[in-house]
C-alpha positions in Angstrom: 1.2 -0.5 9.0 2.3 0.2 5.6 5.9 -1.4 5.5 6.6 -2.5 1.7 6.6 -0.8 -1.7 3.8 -3.3 -2.8 1.2 -2.0 -0.1 -0.7 1.1 -1.3 -2.5 3.5 1.1 -6.2 4.1 -0.1 -7.3 7.8 -0.1 -11.1 7.4 0.4 -13.8 9.6 2.0 -15.9 7.6 4.6 -19.6 7.2 3.2 -20.9 9.2 6.2 -18.9 12.2 5.4 -19.7 11.6 1.6 -23.4 11.9 2.3 -23.4 14.5 5.4 -20.6 16.9 5.1 -19.4 19.5 2.4 -20.9 22.8 0.9 -23.4 21.0 -1.5 -26.9 20.5 -0.8 -28.2 17.1 0.2 -29.8 16.3 -3.0 -26.4 16.9 -4.7 -24.6 14.7 -2.8 -26.9 11.9 -3.0 -26.7 12.3 -6.9 -23.0 12.4 -6.7 -23.1 9.2 -4.6 -25.7 7.2 -6.7 -25.3 8.6 -10.0 -21.9 10.3 -10.2 -23.8 12.9 -12.2 -25.6 15.9 -11.2 -27.4 16.7 -14.3 -31.2 16.6 -13.9 -32.4 14.3 -16.9 -30.3 11.5 -15.8 -31.3 11.8 -12.1 -34.9 11.7 -13.2 -34.7 8.9 -15.5 -32.6 7.0 -13.0 -35.2 8.0 -9.9 -38.3 6.9 -12.0 -37.2 3.7 -13.3 -35.7 2.3 -10.0 -38.7 3.7 -8.1 -41.3 2.1 -10.5 -39.6 -1.1 -11.5 -36.9 -2.1 -9.1 -39.3 -4.2 -6.6 -42.1 -4.9 -9.4 -42.8 -8.6 -9.1 -43.6 -11.1 -11.4 -43.3 -11.5 -15.4 -44.2 -7.6 -15.7 -41.4 -6.6 -13.5 -38.9 -9.0 -15.5 -40.1 -7.7 -18.8 -40.2 -3.9 -18.0 -36.8 -4.2 -16.2 -35.4 -6.1 -19.4 -36.9 -3.3 -21.5 -35.9 0.1 -19.7 -32.9 -1.0 -17.3 -30.5 -1.0 -20.4 -30.6 2.8 -20.6 -29.1 3.3 -17.4 -26.0 1.5 -18.2 -22.4 2.5 -20.0 -22.5 -0.3 -22.1 -24.9 -3.2 -22.6 -25.2 -6.1 -24.7 -28.4 -8.0 -25.8 -30.5 -10.2 -23.4 -29.4 -9.0 -20.1 -31.9 -10.1 -17.1 -32.5 -8.1 -14.1 -34.2 -9.5 -10.8 -36.1 -7.4 -8.4 -34.7 -5.3 -5.6 -31.3 -4.8 -7.6 -29.4 -1.8 -6.3 -27.4 0.1 -9.1 -24.9 3.1 -8.0 -23.6 4.9 -11.0 -24.7 2.6 -13.6 -23.3 4.7 -16.2 -19.8 3.4 -15.2 -20.8 -0.3 -15.6 -20.6 -2.0 -18.7 -22.6 -5.4 -19.1 -22.2 -8.1 -22.0 -24.6 -10.1 -23.8 -27.1 -12.2 -21.7 -25.7 -11.3 -18.5 -28.1 -12.4 -15.4 -28.5 -10.3 -12.4 -30.5 -12.1 -9.9 -32.4 -10.6 -6.8 -31.6 -8.1 -4.3 -27.7 -7.6 -5.6 -25.8 -4.4 -5.6 -23.7 -3.3 -8.3 -21.7 -0.2 -7.0 -19.4 1.9 -9.2 -19.4 4.8 -7.3 -15.8 4.6 -6.1 -14.0 4.9 -9.7 -14.8 5.9 -13.1 -13.3 3.0 -14.6 -16.3 1.0 -12.7 -17.3 -2.6 -13.3 -17.2 -4.8 -16.5 -18.9 -8.0 -16.9 -18.5 -10.0 -19.8 -20.9 -12.0 -21.8 -23.1 -14.7 -20.1 -21.9 -13.7 -16.7 -24.3 -14.9 -14.0 -24.5 -13.0 -10.7 -26.6 -14.8 -8.4 -28.9 -13.5 -5.5 -27.8 -10.9 -2.9 -24.2 -10.6 -4.3 -22.4 -7.5 -3.9 -19.9 -6.3 -6.4 -18.1 -3.0 -5.6 -15.4 -1.1 -7.6 -14.7 1.0 -4.1 -11.2 2.4 -5.1 -10.3 0.4 -8.3 -12.1 -1.3 -10.9 -13.7 -4.7 -11.3 -13.5 -7.0 -14.4 -15.2 -10.3 -14.7 -14.8 -12.5 -17.8 -17.1 -14.4 -20.0 -19.2 -17.3 -18.6 -18.2 -16.5 -15.1 -20.7 -17.6 -12.4 -21.0 -16.1 -9.1 -22.6 -17.9 -6.2 -25.1 -16.3 -3.9 -24.2 -14.0 -1.1 -20.9 -13.2 -2.7 -18.9 -10.1 -2.0 -16.4 -8.8 -4.5 -15.1 -5.6 -3.2 -12.1 -3.9 -5.3 -9.7 -1.7 -3.4 -6.4 -2.7 -5.4 -8.2 -3.8 -8.6 -10.0 -7.2 -9.1 -9.9 -9.0 -12.5 -11.6 -12.6 -12.9 -10.9 -14.7 -15.9 -13.3 -16.5 -18.1 -15.5 -19.7 -17.2 -15.0 -19.0 -13.5 -17.0 -20.9 -10.9 -17.4 -19.0 -7.6 -19.4 -20.6 -5.1 -21.8 -18.8 -2.5 -20.8 -17.0 0.4 -17.3 -16.2 -1.1 -15.3 -12.9 -0.4 -12.9 -11.6 -2.9 -10.9 -8.6 -2.6 -11.2 -6.1 0.4 -8.7 -3.9 2.1 -6.9 -3.6 5.3 -7.2 -1.2 8.0 -4.0 0.2 9.4 -3.8 -0.6 13.3 0.0 0.6 14.2 -1.5 3.1 17.0 -3.2 2.4 20.0 -4.4 5.9 20.8 -6.6 6.2 17.7 -9.4 3.8 16.6 -8.5 1.6 13.8 -11.4 2.8 11.6 -9.6 6.3 11.7 -6.1 5.4 11.0 -6.7 4.6 7.3 -6.9 1.9 5.0 -4.3 0.3 2.6 -4.2 -2.6 0.1 -1.5 -5.2 -0.9 -2.5 -4.6 -4.6 -5.1 -6.2 -7.3 -6.6 -9.8 -7.1 -6.1 -11.4 -10.3 -8.0 -14.9 -11.0 -7.2 -16.7 -14.2 -9.4 -18.7 -16.5 -11.1 -21.9 -15.7 -10.9 -21.3 -11.8 -13.3 -23.3 -9.4 -13.6 -21.5 -5.6 -15.6 -23.4 -3.2 -18.3 -22.3 -0.7 -17.3 -19.8 1.7 -13.6 -19.2 0.6 -11.5 -15.8 1.0 -9.5 -14.6 -1.6 -7.4 -11.5 0.0 -6.1 -8.7 -1.9 -2.7 -8.8 -3.7 -3.1 -12.5 -4.4 -3.0 -14.2 -7.9 -4.7 -17.4 -8.9 -3.4 -19.2 -11.8 -5.5 -20.7 -14.7 -7.5 -24.0 -13.8 -7.0 -23.8 -10.1 -9.4 -25.3 -7.4 -9.7 -23.5 -4.0 -11.4 -25.7 -1.3 -14.4 -24.6 0.7 -13.9 -22.3 3.7 -10.2 -21.8 2.4 -8.5 -18.4 2.9 -5.9 -17.4 -0.1 -3.4 -15.4 1.4 -0.5 -16.3 -1.1 -0.4 -16.7 -5.0 -1.3 -20.1 -6.4 0.3 -21.4 -9.7 -1.8 -22.9 -12.8 -3.9 -26.0 -11.9 -3.2 -25.8 -8.2 -5.7 -27.4 -5.7 -5.4 -25.5 -2.4 -7.4 -25.8 1.0 -7.2 -24.7 4.3 -6.5 -21.7 6.7 -4.2 -20.1 5.1 -4.8 -22.3 2.0 -2.0 -24.5 1.1 -1.4 -26.4 -2.0 -2.5 -30.0 -1.7 -1.6 -31.1 -5.4 -1.3 -29.7 -9.1 -3.8 -31.0 -11.7 -2.0 -32.9 -14.4 -2.4 -34.4 -18.0 -2.6 -37.9 -15.8 -5.5 -36.7 -14.2 -7.3 -36.0 -17.5 -6.3 -39.4 -18.8 -7.5 -41.4 -15.8 -11.0 -39.5 -16.0 -11.3 -40.2 -19.4 -10.4 -44.0 -18.7 -13.3 -44.2 -16.1 
C-alpha cells in the first residue's frame, strides 16, 4: 500500500497488453516494443542485423557484430564488443561509451522510457545479465564491472557510479506490488516504487546481494554476499546480513595497516 510521499505509483501497461491489445497491427505493436519506432528502414536494419548476426559464433560473429551493431545505438564509443545471443530492445535509446563489453546472452531493454540506458567507458556486462529501464533511466559509470546473471531493473531510476564491482547473481532496483486488498490479485493492484537506487563510486557488491529501490549506497562501501540492502549506507560502510546492517566503517587506519603489511 502506498502510504508515504516518497513512494510513487508506477503507471505501466502489462507486456501482454502491449503485445496483444490495441487497434494497431501486431507488426506495429512489435515495432513499438522492440524499437520504439515504426519507420520501415530502421525496422528492416534491426531485423536483418539481429537475425543474421545475433547467434553467429566464433571470430566471424564477433567481428561482424563489432562492425555493424554500433549503427543500432543512440551513441557508441570506439572498441565496443558484443557477445552472441544478445537481445536489444530500443537500442536507439541506449548510449555506450568506449570499450564497453557486453557478453553472451544478455538483455539491454530500453523500451520503457526514452531516457533509456547509458553505460560509461570500459563497462563490462558479463553473461546472462539483464539491464532494463522499465519506467525510469539506468546510468552506469566508467570501469564498472557487472557479474554474470545480475539483474538491474529500473522502476524509480538507477544510477551506478564509477569503478563499481557487482558480483554475479545480484539484483538491483525493481518495484513493489500493491497488496492491500484480498479480493483482487496482487498483480492487478498496481506497482509502486520507493524511489531511485543510487550507488556511489568504488563500491563492491558481493555475490547474490539485493539492493532494493529507494536505497542510496555511499562511496567506497562493501556489501556482503547474499545481503539485502533496504536502507541507505554511508560512505565506506561495510554491511552484511538480511536485512543488511553496518558492521564497520572503512578508515584511513585500515589503509595504513594494509600498506604496512
